[in-house]
ROLO-791330 format. One record per residue (C-alpha): y, x, z. Coordinates in steps of 0.1 Angstrom, whole numbers, plus 5000, padded with zeros to 4 digits. Last residue first. Example, Ala and Ser with C-alpha at 12.3 -4.5 7.8 and 13.67 -1.06 7.14 Angstrom:
! residues 2
498951375071
495551235078
***
This chain:
! residues 130
327243362103
328043482138
326243762158
326843612193
326943252182
323643292164
322043472193
323143202218
321842932194
318543122189
318043132227
318942772228
316342682202
313742892221
314342692252
314142362233
310942482216
309442582250
310242252265
308742062236
305442262236
303341972248
305041742222
302441872197
302641942160
300141952131
297041792148
298241462134
300841432162
299441602193
300541482228
296941402238
295841762231
294041852199
296542082182
295142272153
297142562140
297942722107
295242492092
293142582063
292542382031
294642632012
297442441995
297242112014
296742272048
299542522040
301842232031
300842022061
301442302086
304742392069
305942032071
304841992107
306442312119
309542262098
310041902108
309241982144
311842262146
314542072127
314041762149
314141972181
317342152170
319141832160
318141652192
319041932215
322341982197
323141612199
322341602237
324441912243
327641762229
329041912196
331342212195
328742462183
327142212159
327642402126
326942752139
324042622159
322642432129
322642752108
320742952135
318342652140
317542662103
317343042100
314943052130
312842782115
312642962081
311643292098
309343122123
307442942095
307343262074
305943452104
303343182109
302043232074
300843572086
298043402105
297743482142
294743602163
294743732198
292443952218
293444012254
290244222257
290444112293
288943772286
289443612320
290043272303
293643292315
293743642301
292743512267
295543252268
298043522276
296743732246
297143432223
300743372236
301543732232
300343732196
302343412189
305443562204
305043872183
304643662152
307743462161
309843772167
308743912134
309743592116
313043562134
313943922126
312743882090
314643562085
317743742099
317344032075
316943792046
320243622055
***
């Protein structure tokens, strides 16, 4: 289980760095500088494990139920972790300011990406098993 958490955490950190570099490129900042807090690796590790476990439990359930379960788990972990780190350190893991933001801790803007990621985790979970 620790190995899986590390895999999901490392993949999440890498994805965040790539996202930051992509956003820099869109601003024509060719340094492609990106910043990420290490806390984010823990969030992705826990989130990956949660979706992995749900995938193994819900494998025979209808698509709509799986999408709802994965989405709720991801947003609960993202929002809960963001609130916990903010409370403990006074710093935000991320600050969403778009119109789809909920308290600056989560945003519905990334819903399609989270659903796609959840199904990638589902496929991986079913491929490697428990």
